[in-house]
C-alpha positions as a Markdown table, in Angstrom:
| # | Residue | x | y | z |
|---|---|---|---|---|
| 1 | Met | -8.7 | -11.3 | 17.2 |
| 2 | Ala | -10.6 | -8.2 | 15.9 |
| 3 | Ser | -10.3 | -4.6 | 16.7 |
| 4 | Glu | -13.2 | -2.2 | 17.5 |
| 5 | Lys | -13.4 | -1.2 | 13.8 |
| 6 | Gly | -13.6 | -4.8 | 12.6 |
| 7 | Arg | -10.0 | -5.1 | 11.4 |
| 8 | Thr | -8.4 | -8.5 | 12.0 |
| 9 | Thr | -5.4 | -7.8 | 14.1 |
| 10 | Gly | -4.1 | -11.4 | 13.9 |
| 11 | Val | -3.4 | -11.0 | 10.2 |
| 12 | Val | -0.4 | -9.5 | 8.5 |
| 13 | Cys | -0.5 | -8.9 | 4.7 |
| 14 | Val | 2.7 | -9.2 | 2.7 |
| 15 | Ile | 2.7 | -7.5 | -0.7 |
| 16 | Pro | 5.7 | -8.0 | -3.1 |
| 17 | Ala | 5.9 | -4.9 | -5.4 |
| 18 | Phe | 7.9 | -3.7 | -8.3 |
| 19 | Asn | 7.0 | -0.4 | -10.0 |
| 20 | Glu | 3.4 | -0.4 | -8.7 |
| 21 | Glu | 2.9 | 3.3 | -8.0 |
| 22 | Ala | -0.3 | 3.4 | -10.0 |
| 23 | Thr | -2.1 | 0.9 | -7.7 |
| 24 | Ile | -0.1 | 0.2 | -4.5 |
| 25 | Gly | -1.6 | 3.0 | -2.4 |
| 26 | Arg | -5.2 | 1.9 | -3.0 |
| 27 | Ile | -4.3 | -1.8 | -2.4 |
| 28 | Val | -2.6 | -1.0 | 0.9 |
| 29 | Gly | -5.4 | 1.2 | 2.1 |
| 30 | Glu | -8.1 | -1.5 | 1.3 |
| 31 | Ala | -6.0 | -4.3 | 2.7 |
| 32 | Leu | -5.7 | -2.4 | 6.0 |
| 33 | Lys | -9.4 | -2.7 | 6.4 |
| 34 | His | -9.0 | -6.4 | 7.0 |
| 35 | Cys | -5.4 | -6.8 | 8.3 |
| 36 | Gly | -3.6 | -5.5 | 11.3 |
| 37 | Thr | -0.5 | -4.7 | 9.4 |
| 38 | Val | 0.6 | -4.5 | 5.7 |
| 39 | Ile | 4.2 | -5.1 | 4.8 |
| 40 | Val | 5.2 | -4.0 | 1.3 |
| 41 | Val | 8.5 | -5.5 | 0.0 |
| 42 | Asp | 9.6 | -3.0 | -2.6 |
| 43 | Asp | 11.8 | -5.1 | -5.0 |
| 44 | Asn | 14.0 | -2.2 | -6.0 |
| 45 | Ser | 11.3 | -0.3 | -7.8 |
| 46 | Glu | 12.2 | 2.6 | -10.1 |
| 47 | Asp | 9.1 | 4.7 | -9.2 |
| 48 | Arg | 7.3 | 5.9 | -6.1 |
| 49 | Thr | 6.1 | 2.5 | -4.9 |
| 50 | Ala | 7.9 | 2.7 | -1.6 |
| 51 | Glu | 6.8 | 6.3 | -0.9 |
| 52 | Leu | 3.2 | 5.8 | -1.7 |
| 53 | Ser | 3.1 | 2.5 | 0.3 |
| 54 | Arg | 4.3 | 4.4 | 3.4 |
| 55 | Lys | 1.8 | 7.1 | 2.9 |
| 56 | Ala | -1.0 | 4.6 | 2.7 |
| 57 | Gly | 0.0 | 3.1 | 6.0 |
| 58 | Ala | 2.3 | 0.2 | 5.1 |
| 59 | Thr | 5.6 | -0.9 | 6.6 |
| 60 | Val | 8.0 | -0.9 | 3.7 |
| 61 | Ile | 11.1 | -3.1 | 3.2 |
| 62 | Arg | 13.1 | -2.1 | 0.2 |
| 63 | His | 15.5 | -4.4 | -1.7 |
| 64 | Val | 18.7 | -2.7 | -2.9 |
| 65 | Leu | 18.8 | -5.3 | -5.8 |
| 66 | Arg | 15.8 | -6.8 | -7.6 |
| 67 | Leu | 15.4 | -10.4 | -6.4 |
| 68 | Gly | 12.1 | -11.4 | -8.0 |
| 69 | Thr | 8.7 | -12.2 | -6.6 |
| 70 | Gly | 9.9 | -15.3 | -4.6 |
| 71 | Gly | 12.7 | -13.3 | -3.1 |
| 72 | Ala | 10.4 | -10.5 | -2.1 |
| 73 | Leu | 8.0 | -12.9 | -0.5 |
| 74 | Ser | 10.8 | -14.6 | 1.4 |
| 75 | Thr | 11.8 | -11.2 | 2.8 |
| 76 | Gly | 8.2 | -10.4 | 3.7 |
| 77 | Phe | 7.6 | -13.8 | 5.3 |
| 78 | Arg | 10.7 | -13.5 | 7.5 |
| 79 | Ala | 9.6 | -10.0 | 8.6 |
| 80 | Ala | 6.1 | -11.2 | 9.4 |
| 81 | Leu | 7.4 | -14.1 | 11.5 |
| 82 | Arg | 9.3 | -11.7 | 13.7 |
| 83 | Ser | 5.9 | -10.4 | 14.8 |
| 84 | Asp | 3.1 | -12.2 | 16.7 |
| 85 | Phe | 0.6 | -12.5 | 13.9 |
| 86 | Asp | -1.2 | -15.8 | 13.5 |
| 87 | Ile | -1.9 | -15.6 | 9.8 |
| 88 | Ile | 0.2 | -14.3 | 6.9 |
| 89 | Leu | -1.8 | -13.2 | 3.9 |
| 90 | Thr | -0.2 | -12.5 | 0.5 |
| 91 | Met | -1.5 | -10.6 | -2.5 |
| 92 | Asp | -0.3 | -8.7 | -5.5 |
| 93 | Gly | 0.1 | -5.0 | -5.6 |
| 94 | Asp | -0.9 | -4.4 | -9.2 |
| 95 | Gly | -4.7 | -4.7 | -8.8 |
| 96 | Gln | -5.1 | -8.3 | -9.9 |
| 97 | His | -6.5 | -9.2 | -6.5 |
| 98 | Thr | -9.5 | -7.6 | -4.8 |
| 99 | Pro | -8.9 | -6.8 | -1.1 |
| 100 | Asp | -12.7 | -7.2 | -0.5 |
| 101 | Glu | -12.1 | -11.0 | -1.0 |
| 102 | Ile | -9.6 | -11.1 | 1.9 |
| 103 | Pro | -12.2 | -12.4 | 4.4 |
| 104 | Ala | -13.0 | -15.4 | 2.1 |
| 105 | Ile | -9.3 | -16.2 | 1.9 |
| 106 | Leu | -8.9 | -16.1 | 5.7 |
| 107 | Asp | -12.1 | -18.0 | 6.6 |
| 108 | Pro | -10.9 | -21.6 | 6.2 |
| 109 | Ile | -7.8 | -21.0 | 8.4 |
| 110 | Gln | -9.9 | -19.2 | 11.0 |
| 111 | Arg | -12.2 | -22.1 | 11.0 |
| 112 | His | -9.2 | -24.5 | 11.4 |
| 113 | Glu | -10.0 | -26.2 | 8.1 |
| 114 | Ala | -6.8 | -25.4 | 6.3 |
| 115 | Asp | -3.1 | -24.4 | 6.8 |
| 116 | Ile | -2.8 | -22.8 | 3.3 |
| 117 | Val | -5.7 | -21.2 | 1.4 |
| 118 | Ile | -5.2 | -20.4 | -2.2 |
| 119 | Gly | -7.4 | -17.9 | -4.0 |
| 120 | Ser | -8.2 | -19.7 | -7.2 |
| 121 | Arg | -9.0 | -17.8 | -10.4 |
| 122 | Leu | -10.0 | -21.0 | -12.1 |
| 123 | Leu | -12.6 | -22.2 | -9.6 |
| 124 | Gly | -14.9 | -19.4 | -10.7 |
| 125 | Glu | -15.2 | -17.5 | -13.9 |
| 126 | Pro | -11.7 | -16.9 | -15.4 |
| 127 | Gly | -12.8 | -13.5 | -16.5 |
| 128 | Ser | -10.2 | -11.6 | -18.4 |
| 129 | Met | -7.4 | -14.0 | -17.8 |
| 130 | Pro | -5.5 | -14.3 | -21.2 |
| 131 | Phe | -6.2 | -17.7 | -22.9 |
| 132 | Ile | -2.5 | -18.7 | -23.0 |
| 133 | Lys | -2.1 | -18.0 | -19.3 |
| 134 | Arg | -5.2 | -20.0 | -18.6 |
| 135 | Val | -3.8 | -23.0 | -20.5 |
| 136 | Gly | -0.4 | -22.6 | -18.9 |
| 137 | Asn | -1.8 | -22.3 | -15.5 |
| 138 | Lys | -3.8 | -25.5 | -15.9 |
| 139 | Val | -0.7 | -27.4 | -17.0 |
| 140 | Leu | 1.3 | -26.1 | -14.0 |
| 141 | Ser | -1.6 | -26.8 | -11.6 |
| 142 | Thr | -1.9 | -30.4 | -12.9 |
| 143 | Ala | 1.8 | -30.9 | -12.2 |
| 144 | Ala | 1.5 | -29.4 | -8.8 |
| 145 | Ser | -1.5 | -31.6 | -8.0 |
| 146 | Ile | 0.5 | -34.7 | -8.8 |
| 147 | Ala | 3.4 | -33.5 | -6.8 |
| 148 | Cys | 1.2 | -32.5 | -3.8 |
| 149 | Gly | -1.1 | -35.5 | -4.0 |
| 150 | Thr | -4.2 | -33.3 | -3.9 |
| 151 | Arg | -6.1 | -31.4 | -6.5 |
| 152 | Ile | -5.0 | -27.8 | -7.1 |
| 153 | Thr | -6.6 | -25.6 | -9.7 |
| 154 | Asp | -4.5 | -22.5 | -9.5 |
| 155 | Ser | -1.0 | -23.3 | -8.3 |
| 156 | Gln | 0.3 | -19.9 | -9.5 |
| 157 | Ser | -2.1 | -17.7 | -7.6 |
| 158 | Gly | -0.3 | -15.2 | -5.3 |
| 159 | Phe | -3.5 | -14.4 | -3.3 |
| 160 | Arg | -3.0 | -16.8 | -0.4 |
| 161 | Ala | -3.2 | -17.1 | 3.4 |
| 162 | Tyr | -0.8 | -19.2 | 5.5 |
| 163 | Arg | -1.1 | -20.4 | 9.1 |
| 164 | Arg | 2.0 | -19.0 | 10.9 |
| 165 | Glu | 3.1 | -22.5 | 12.0 |
| 166 | Leu | 3.4 | -23.6 | 8.4 |
| 167 | Leu | 5.8 | -20.9 | 7.5 |
| 168 | Glu | 7.8 | -21.6 | 10.6 |
| 169 | Tyr | 8.2 | -25.1 | 9.3 |
| 170 | Val | 8.6 | -24.8 | 5.5 |
| 171 | Met | 9.9 | -22.0 | 3.3 |
| 172 | His | 10.5 | -21.8 | -0.4 |
| 173 | Arg | 14.0 | -21.2 | -1.7 |
| 174 | Ala | 13.2 | -20.0 | -5.3 |
| 175 | Trp | 13.5 | -16.3 | -5.9 |
| 176 | Asp | 11.5 | -16.4 | -9.2 |
| 177 | Tyr | 8.0 | -17.6 | -10.0 |
| 178 | Arg | 8.9 | -21.2 | -9.0 |
| 179 | Trp | 8.2 | -20.2 | -5.4 |
| 180 | Ala | 4.4 | -20.7 | -5.9 |
| 181 | Ser | 4.5 | -24.4 | -6.6 |
| 182 | Glu | 7.6 | -25.1 | -4.5 |
| 183 | Ile | 6.0 | -24.0 | -1.2 |
| 184 | Leu | 2.9 | -26.1 | -1.9 |
| 185 | Val | 4.9 | -29.2 | -2.5 |
| 186 | Leu | 6.9 | -28.7 | 0.6 |
| 187 | Ala | 3.7 | -28.1 | 2.7 |
| 188 | Ala | 1.9 | -31.1 | 1.3 |
| 189 | Arg | 4.9 | -33.4 | 2.0 |
| 190 | Ala | 4.8 | -32.1 | 5.6 |
| 191 | Asp | 1.1 | -33.0 | 5.8 |
| 192 | Phe | -0.2 | -29.4 | 6.0 |
| 193 | Arg | -3.7 | -29.0 | 4.6 |
| 194 | Ile | -4.2 | -27.0 | 1.4 |
| 195 | Lys | -7.6 | -25.6 | 0.4 |
| 196 | Glu | -8.8 | -23.3 | -2.4 |
| 197 | Val | -11.5 | -20.7 | -2.6 |
| 198 | Pro | -12.8 | -19.0 | -5.7 |
| 199 | Ile | -11.6 | -15.4 | -6.4 |
| 200 | Ala | -12.1 | -13.0 | -9.3 |
| 201 | Ala | -9.6 | -13.0 | -12.1 |
| 202 | Ile | -8.7 | -9.4 | -12.9 |
| 203 | Tyr | -6.3 | -8.5 | -15.7 |
| 204 | Pro | -6.1 | -4.8 | -16.4 |
| 205 | Arg | -5.2 | -4.3 | -20.1 |
| 206 | Lys | -2.0 | -2.3 | -19.5 |
| 207 | Arg | -0.8 | -4.4 | -16.5 |
| 208 | Arg | -0.3 | -8.0 | -17.8 |
| 209 | Lys | 2.6 | -9.0 | -15.6 |
| 210 | Gly | 3.5 | -12.6 | -14.6 |
| 211 | Ala | 5.3 | -15.6 | -15.7 |
| 212 | Asp | 6.1 | -15.9 | -19.4 |
| 213 | Ile | 6.6 | -19.2 | -21.4 |
| 214 | Met | 10.2 | -19.6 | -20.2 |
| 215 | Asp | 9.2 | -19.1 | -16.6 |
| 216 | Gly | 6.5 | -21.6 | -17.1 |
| 217 | Leu | 8.9 | -24.2 | -18.4 |
| 218 | Lys | 11.2 | -23.7 | -15.4 |
| 219 | Ile | 8.2 | -24.0 | -13.0 |
| 220 | Leu | 7.1 | -27.2 | -14.8 |
| 221 | Tyr | 10.6 | -28.8 | -14.7 |
| 222 | Ser | 11.1 | -27.9 | -11.1 |
| 223 | Thr | 7.7 | -29.3 | -10.0 |
| 224 | Ile | 8.1 | -32.5 | -12.0 |
| 225 | Arg | 11.5 | -33.1 | -10.3 |
| 226 | Arg | 9.8 | -32.9 | -6.9 |
| 227 | Ser | 7.0 | -35.4 | -7.9 |
C-alpha cells in the first residue's frame, strides 16, 4: 500500500537506539520517506536520543533499564505487531545503514519471494568494515548457514525486513547480540524463506559499535548448540 507521496504505509520501521543523538533525527526523517511509521526503542540512553527521535516524527518507547539490542528489538517487534502493518523493517540508528536502500530490502517480500530479507554487507564491497569484524562475521555467518541449512553471508546485519506472519510465529529470546542468529535459525526451522540483498557497509570512524570478541564467542556457541 502506498500513500500519495510514495511512502509505503504497509511498513513499520523499528530502530533500537542507545545514545544516538548525533544521527537518530536524520535516520528517522529519511526512514519516514519509505515507511508508514518509525518506532524508536530508546534503550535507556543518557543523551537526547528520545527527544530528537520524537521531533523527527518517530513513536518512541523508552526502556527504564538498558536491555541490549536484542531486548530493544523484542520491544519494538511487539509494539509493531499491535498495529496492522504487513512488513516490519529494522535498521540501526547510528548511521551504519542507508535509508535510501530500504526499497531494496523490502522488494523481495513485496514480491512474495522471501519472509526475511537481510541486508548483507558482504555480498557487495565490504567498504570500511574493520578487518577483524569482517573475519568474525564470516565465521558467525558460516555457523548460521549450517544451523539454518541455507547460505547466509551476513548473519549479524541488523538491516532487515520481516513478513508480519513470521514474527507472529517466531521471536528471539536473547537480549544481546545473539538475537541476530537466533531468529534466523528459528525461522529456517519453521520453513520460512530467507534471502539476502547487498547493502553498503558504512563504519564512521568515531562510531564503531557492535559485538566484540566475547560477544562473538557467545553468538558462535549459541548457534552451534542450535545446529
